[in-house]
C-alpha positions as a printed Julia matrix, in Angstrom:
462×3 Matrix{Float64}:
  38.06   22.29  -18.3
  37.66   20.75  -14.9
  34.18   19.38  -14.23
  34.39   19.79  -10.46
  34.53   22.56   -7.91
  35.89   22.66   -4.39
  33.43   22.77   -1.48
  34.2    22.64    2.21
  32.43   21.78    5.43
  33.48   21.26    9.05
  35.63   18.29    8.01
  37.55   20.06    5.26
  37.54   20.39    1.48
  36.53   17.97   -1.29
  35.55   17.99   -4.95
  31.9    18.27   -5.99
  30.52   18.15   -9.55
  30.71   21.63  -10.99
  27.0    22.05  -11.74
  25.62   20.15   -8.75
  23.24   22.02   -6.47
  24.37   19.95   -3.49
  27.52   20.72   -1.54
  30.18   19.01    0.59
  28.11   16.94    3.03
  26.05   15.41    0.25
  29.2    14.53   -1.67
  30.66   12.83    1.38
  27.55   10.67    1.62
  27.75    9.82   -2.09
  31.34    8.72   -1.56
  30.61    6.81    1.64
  27.53    4.81    0.6
  27.85    3.18   -2.84
  25.58    0.38   -1.65
  22.45   -0.29   -3.71
  21.86    2.41   -6.3
  18.46    2.95   -4.64
  17.69    6.55   -3.76
  15.07    8.07   -1.49
  11.58    8.21   -3.07
  10.35   11.4    -4.72
   7.53   11.69   -2.19
  10.09   11.7     0.62
  12.08   14.5    -1.06
   8.81   16.4    -1.46
   8.15   15.98    2.27
  11.6    17.34    3.12
  10.81   20.37    0.97
   7.49   20.86    2.77
   9.36   20.8     6.09
  11.92   23.37    4.97
   9.15   25.54    3.5
   7.08   25.51    6.7
  10.18   25.97    8.88
  11.3    29.06    6.94
   7.81   30.51    7.16
   7.66   29.78   10.9
  11.11   31.15   11.67
  10.24   34.35    9.82
   7.0    34.71   11.77
   8.9    34.24   15.02
  11.51   36.83   14.02
  14.53   34.54   13.67
  14.83   34.65    9.87
  14.66   37.78    7.73
  11.77   37.91    5.29
  13.98   38.16    2.2
  15.76   34.9     2.97
  12.53   33.22    4.06
  10.84   34.06    0.75
  13.85   32.82   -1.2
  13.84   29.55    0.73
  10.12   29.09    0.22
  10.44   29.62   -3.55
  13.27   27.08   -3.73
  11.2    24.58   -1.76
   8.27   25.06   -4.11
  10.43   23.84   -6.98
  11.19   20.6    -5.14
   7.55   20.18   -4.15
   6.71   20.48   -7.86
   9.06   17.58   -8.61
  12.0    19.52   -9.99
  15.71   18.79   -9.31
  15.16   15.18   -8.19
  18.47   14.3    -9.84
  20.15   16.35   -7.12
  19.25   13.72   -4.5
  21.57   10.81   -5.35
  22.31    9.5    -1.84
  21.78    5.77   -1.32
  18.92    4.55    0.87
  21.46    2.56    2.9
  23.18    5.49    4.56
  23.5     6.85    8.08
  20.59    5.5    10.12
  19.33    8.92   11.19
  18.98   10.07    7.58
  21.26   13.04    8.33
  22.79   12.74    4.86
  19.38   13.15    3.19
  18.49   16.06    5.47
  21.73   17.83    4.59
  21.23   16.98    0.92
  17.92   18.88    1.07
  19.45   21.72    3.07
  22.27   22.14    0.54
  20.13   21.94   -2.58
  17.6    24.42   -1.19
  20.4    26.74   -0.02
  22.01   26.72   -3.46
  18.73   27.38   -5.26
  17.7    30.14   -2.86
  21.13   31.79   -2.91
  21.32   31.77   -6.7
  17.81   33.06   -7.26
  17.85   35.77   -4.57
  21.55   36.66   -4.82
  21.93   36.16   -1.07
  24.26   34.2     1.19
  22.0    31.43    2.51
  23.47   28.71    4.7
  22.3    25.08    4.65
  22.73   24.78    8.42
  22.12   28.26    9.8
  19.15   29.21    7.62
  17.58   26.15    5.94
  18.0    23.93    9.02
  17.14   26.65   11.55
  15.22   25.31   14.55
  15.59   21.75   13.29
  17.69   18.61   13.62
  17.93   15.64   11.3
  16.55   13.71   14.25
  13.16   15.42   14.09
  13.22   16.25   10.36
  13.6    12.68    9.07
  10.92   11.06   11.3
   8.61   13.94   10.35
   9.41   13.53    6.65
   8.58    9.83    6.88
   5.19   10.59    8.39
   4.43   13.55    6.12
   5.25   11.63    2.93
   3.32    8.64    4.23
   0.25   10.74    5.03
   0.3    12.54    1.67
   0.65    9.37   -0.41
  -1.86    7.44    1.69
  -4.56   10.11    1.75
  -4.16   11.31   -1.83
  -3.2     8.05   -3.58
  -3.92    4.87   -1.63
  -7.33    5.59   -0.09
  -8.83    6.79   -3.41
  -7.36    3.71   -5.13
  -8.95    1.38   -2.59
 -12.27    3.16   -3.03
 -11.99    2.76   -6.82
 -11.51   -0.99   -6.43
 -14.4    -1.2    -3.96
 -16.69    0.54   -6.43
 -15.59   -1.85   -9.17
 -16.56   -4.79   -6.95
 -19.97   -3.23   -6.28
 -20.59   -2.67   -9.99
 -19.52   -6.19  -10.9
 -21.72   -7.66   -8.18
 -24.7    -5.78   -9.6
 -23.98   -7.34  -13.0
 -23.26  -10.97  -12.09
 -24.08  -11.32   -8.41
 -27.19  -13.44   -9.02
 -25.25  -16.23  -10.72
 -24.74  -19.35   -8.59
 -21.37  -21.11   -8.68
 -19.67  -23.96   -6.94
 -18.44  -23.2    -3.44
 -15.09  -24.71   -2.5
 -13.33  -25.63    0.72
  -9.86  -27.24    0.7
 -10.03  -26.6    -3.08
 -12.71  -29.31   -3.18
 -16.35  -29.03   -4.26
 -18.64  -27.68   -1.54
 -22.09  -26.15   -1.22
 -23.03  -23.51   -3.81
 -22.55  -19.77   -3.39
 -23.44  -16.75   -5.5
 -20.96  -14.44   -7.14
 -22.36  -11.64   -4.99
 -21.36  -13.61   -1.89
 -17.85  -14.19   -3.24
 -17.36  -10.54   -4.22
 -18.85   -9.33   -0.93
 -16.3   -11.42    0.97
 -13.46   -9.78   -0.98
 -14.98   -6.38   -0.33
 -15.25   -7.04    3.41
 -11.58   -7.98    3.58
 -10.64   -4.77    1.79
 -13.04   -2.66    3.85
 -11.64   -3.92    7.15
  -8.05   -3.41    5.99
  -8.92    0.12    4.9
 -10.47    0.84    8.3
  -7.24   -0.19   10.0
  -5.22    2.0     7.64
  -7.42    5.01    8.32
  -7.23    4.53   12.07
  -3.44    4.3    12.02
  -3.17    7.38    9.8
  -4.63    9.44   12.63
  -1.35    8.92   14.51
   0.79    9.46   11.42
  -0.19   13.14   11.35
   1.29   13.77   14.83
   4.84   14.96   14.13
   8.23   14.98   15.82
   9.08   18.38   14.35
  10.02   20.73   17.16
  11.76   18.07   19.24
  15.08   18.73   17.46
  18.06   16.59   18.54
  16.74   14.34   21.31
  13.15   15.45   21.95
  13.79   18.38   24.3
  13.39   21.01   21.58
  16.86   22.52   22.06
  17.53   25.44   19.65
  13.87   25.67   18.64
  11.5    28.37   19.88
   8.81   27.07   22.23
   6.19   28.21   19.7
   7.95   26.6    16.74
   6.18   23.22   16.75
   2.65   24.62   16.85
   3.24   27.3    14.22
   5.18   24.86   12.03
   2.31   22.35   12.01
  -0.19   25.07   11.1
   1.98   26.3     8.23
   2.64   22.78    7.01
  -1.05   21.9     7.11
  -1.91   24.92    4.98
   0.79   24.06    2.44
   0.2    20.3     2.2
  -3.6    20.21    2.47
  -3.59   17.72    5.36
  -4.09   18.56    9.03
  -0.85   17.96   10.95
  -0.16   18.62   14.63
   2.8    18.41   17.01
   3.28   15.11   18.77
   2.25   15.0    22.41
   5.65   13.41   23.09
   8.58   14.23   20.82
  10.72   11.54   22.47
   8.21    8.92   21.26
   8.31   10.01   17.63
  12.09   10.43   17.52
  13.07    7.33   19.48
  10.6     4.9    17.9
   8.86    4.17   14.62
   5.83    2.5    16.21
   3.43    4.68   14.23
   4.83    3.49   10.9
   5.16   -0.1    12.1
   1.44   -0.03   12.93
   0.47    1.4     9.55
   2.69   -1.11    7.76
   0.88   -3.92    9.56
  -2.42   -2.7     8.18
  -0.92   -2.41    4.69
   0.09   -6.05    5.1
  -3.51   -6.91    5.94
  -4.62   -5.17    2.74
  -1.98   -7.04    0.73
  -3.27  -10.34    2.14
  -6.79   -9.38    1.05
  -5.46   -8.63   -2.42
  -3.56  -11.93   -2.49
  -6.77  -13.81   -1.62
  -8.73  -12.04   -4.34
  -5.97  -12.55   -6.92
  -5.68  -16.26   -6.19
  -9.45  -16.78   -6.31
  -9.53  -15.08   -9.71
  -6.64  -17.22  -10.96
  -8.32  -20.43   -9.85
 -11.72  -19.5   -11.31
 -10.02  -18.51  -14.58
  -7.92  -21.69  -14.78
  -8.24  -23.75  -17.93
  -9.77  -23.05  -20.31
 -10.32  -26.8   -20.83
  -8.68  -28.64  -17.95
  -9.17  -26.1   -15.16
 -12.17  -24.71  -13.31
 -13.1   -22.45  -16.21
 -15.75  -20.52  -14.29
 -14.7   -17.1   -15.53
 -12.62  -15.68  -18.33
 -10.31  -12.79  -17.53
  -9.58  -10.18  -20.16
  -6.83  -11.28  -22.57
  -4.14   -8.63  -22.19
  -1.04  -10.16  -23.78
   0.33  -13.43  -25.2
   1.06  -15.84  -22.38
   3.9   -17.86  -23.8
   6.95  -17.48  -26.01
   6.55  -21.06  -27.24
   2.87  -22.04  -26.89
   0.73  -20.1   -29.39
  -2.66  -18.95  -28.16
  -1.85  -19.25  -24.47
  -3.17  -16.39  -22.32
  -2.28  -15.97  -18.64
  -3.95  -14.14  -15.7
  -1.27  -11.44  -15.64
  -3.02   -8.84  -13.47
  -3.8   -11.25  -10.62
  -0.22  -12.53  -10.88
   1.14   -9.0   -10.63
  -1.17   -8.42   -7.66
   0.15  -11.5    -5.9
   3.72  -10.27   -6.39
   2.82   -6.84   -5.04
   1.31   -8.53   -2.0
   4.45  -10.56   -1.47
   6.61   -7.43   -1.7
   4.44   -5.52    0.79
   4.59   -8.44    3.23
   8.38   -8.42    2.87
   8.5    -4.65    3.32
   6.51   -5.04    6.53
   9.08   -7.5     7.84
  11.85   -4.99    7.07
   9.92   -2.17    8.76
   9.29   -4.37   11.79
  13.01   -5.12   12.2
  13.88   -1.46   11.59
  11.23   -0.35   14.07
  12.92   -2.22   16.91
  16.16   -0.32   16.25
  15.27    2.57   18.53
  18.31    3.09   20.74
  17.69    5.53   23.6
  16.6     8.83   21.95
  16.8     7.9    18.26
  15.79    5.17   15.85
  18.74    4.48   13.57
  17.11    2.73   10.61
  15.0     5.65    9.4
  15.91    5.74    5.68
  15.0     2.08    5.13
  11.71    2.63    6.98
  10.93    5.53    4.65
  11.82    3.61    1.51
   9.79    0.53    2.38
   6.62    2.21    3.68
   6.45    4.49    0.66
   7.08    1.63   -1.74
   4.27   -0.37   -0.1
   1.84    2.53   -0.45
   2.8     3.14   -4.08
   2.54   -0.53   -5.04
  -0.85   -1.01   -3.39
  -2.17    2.22   -4.9
  -1.14    1.27   -8.43
  -2.28   -2.35   -8.28
  -5.69   -1.34   -6.89
  -6.48    0.52  -10.11
  -5.18   -2.31  -12.3
  -7.23   -4.91  -10.45
 -10.33   -2.76  -10.69
 -10.03   -1.83  -14.36
  -8.27   -4.81  -15.95
  -9.51   -7.76  -13.88
 -12.71   -7.11  -11.91
 -14.47   -4.87  -14.42
 -13.69   -7.01  -17.45
 -13.97  -10.7   -16.52
 -16.91  -12.65  -17.89
 -18.73  -15.6   -16.32
 -18.97  -18.9   -18.21
 -22.46  -19.8   -17.01
 -22.89  -22.95  -19.11
 -19.79  -24.54  -17.62
 -20.76  -23.46  -14.09
 -24.28  -24.88  -14.4
 -23.02  -28.18  -15.78
 -20.73  -28.61  -12.79
 -23.44  -27.58  -10.33
 -25.91  -30.22  -11.53
 -23.31  -32.95  -11.01
 -22.11  -31.7    -7.62
 -22.69  -34.58   -5.15
 -22.11  -32.21   -2.25
 -25.59  -30.79   -2.88
 -26.79  -33.87   -1.03
 -25.87  -32.01    2.15
 -29.26  -30.32    1.85
 -30.92  -33.73    2.32
 -29.28  -34.38    5.7
 -32.27  -33.08    7.73
 -34.63  -35.26    5.66
 -32.81  -38.58    5.12
 -29.86  -38.4     7.54
 -26.12  -38.01    7.1
 -25.24  -41.67    6.4
 -27.88  -42.14    3.72
 -26.87  -38.85    2.13
 -23.2   -39.9     2.15
 -24.05  -43.16    0.37
 -25.95  -41.25   -2.32
 -23.03  -38.85   -2.79
 -20.52  -41.69   -3.19
 -22.7   -43.42   -5.77
 -23.15  -40.19   -7.72
 -19.34  -39.72   -7.72
 -18.77  -43.29   -8.93
 -21.35  -43.12  -11.71
 -20.7   -39.51  -12.68
 -24.43  -38.8   -12.6
 -26.33  -35.78  -11.23
 -27.09  -36.09   -7.54
 -30.82  -35.59   -8.15
 -30.99  -38.75  -10.29
 -29.33  -40.94   -7.67
 -31.38  -39.39   -4.85
 -34.57  -40.12   -6.76
 -33.52  -43.77   -7.08
 -32.37  -44.2    -3.48
 -35.1   -42.32   -1.54
 -38.85  -42.03   -1.39
 -38.66  -38.34   -2.33
 -40.36  -37.29   -5.54
 -38.59  -35.48   -8.37
 -40.46  -32.28   -7.51
 -39.47  -32.54   -3.86
 -35.85  -33.12   -4.81
 -35.84  -30.2    -7.23
 -37.01  -28.02   -4.39
 -34.55  -29.4    -1.85
 -31.55  -29.32   -4.2
 -32.19  -25.95   -5.85
 -28.69  -24.35   -5.88
 -30.09  -20.82   -5.69
 -32.12  -21.71   -2.61
 -29.12  -23.42   -1.0
 -27.06  -20.21   -1.18
 -29.49  -18.66    1.3
 -28.77  -21.11    4.12
 -31.29  -22.43    6.59
 -32.68  -25.96    7.02
 -34.17  -27.78    4.0
 -37.51  -29.56    4.22
 -40.09  -30.96    1.83
 -42.86  -28.6     2.84
């Protein structure tokens, strides 16, 4: 038996898989774009379903769509929102720049489901796409999926990592360790100061993300083809946003300028920039952890990360800092995604940006990656590493840079001479300072106390 059926659209007939829910326009896109094998993210498909759900509800309220069809469409959309039928969205990310193929894919799948379940003739264009254009649907779907994944996934994940840093600081924050600049020994710091610096980076990145999300919830929907709202009721945009907000659990509103949201992707470019800032914060934290964990014999050896898996196929017993490494790779990917989004964002030609699918793919991947790695860093790196205090204290006592605290008492040149001698002899700085100055051992213990030096200020002998 033949495994295909014949479907037709405005361009003619073609074969479609017999059991596929999609129809002719989707099949044309499948045939036209065998590019990467990458398909649009599930969260983007969910956002398309939310749009079609809210549009059907709105069109019924305005009297343009009969209630029976509206209910059938809404029920079909609910299935997609619940994650069903994702295999019916096979179109490549690298498709028409407006995302029309993905919009029609959703229209056709929803029309097939609704028609089958309600035994009605429901059209992808006339009913599912009523009052809409791909040109306002796809920008809106990008922003809706971005808002949902950011608010419900990313922000809680960042908060989880922040709480892990707070808890770890309460446990080990009092411990003094070697500070480093240029990867070289410097004045001492506490673990609480190190962890607080990481937290500040994350906090400031999160603030930028939250501020940019305020613009993400202002939608193009209602602008239709070019921003004028042709073929959409004047009340459509407002009612649509209200219905969408109720369904999605996030407050959305119509854009104050549809031309802006359809012709540009500045809102997403801005958010992506703040995701890049967060990824840089994560890269900093990951690299600090890797350096502090290095060794165990010939590295810094200040901390020991949890052993999660064998680190080598040839060297028995080797264990690597796999979570920080994964974090660094996530950061690199997000930075690359931001570059792609930046280039795509400048592709607004007159009344439409024509790189929308790749914007959607990259922004959603960045959000997913950062969300997932936040939990892994919190639970498998921050929460579980242990401090090797004996090794840290041994290094601190021999740190010639502690002599910096003597500058106000003996002067820079004298202090430098003491530091060089301590380096050459490999002796604790306090021993050399006692030999080379008139300061007593008690005075030096006070001046060179690492814990005291982490609090700043000017040292004196009083």
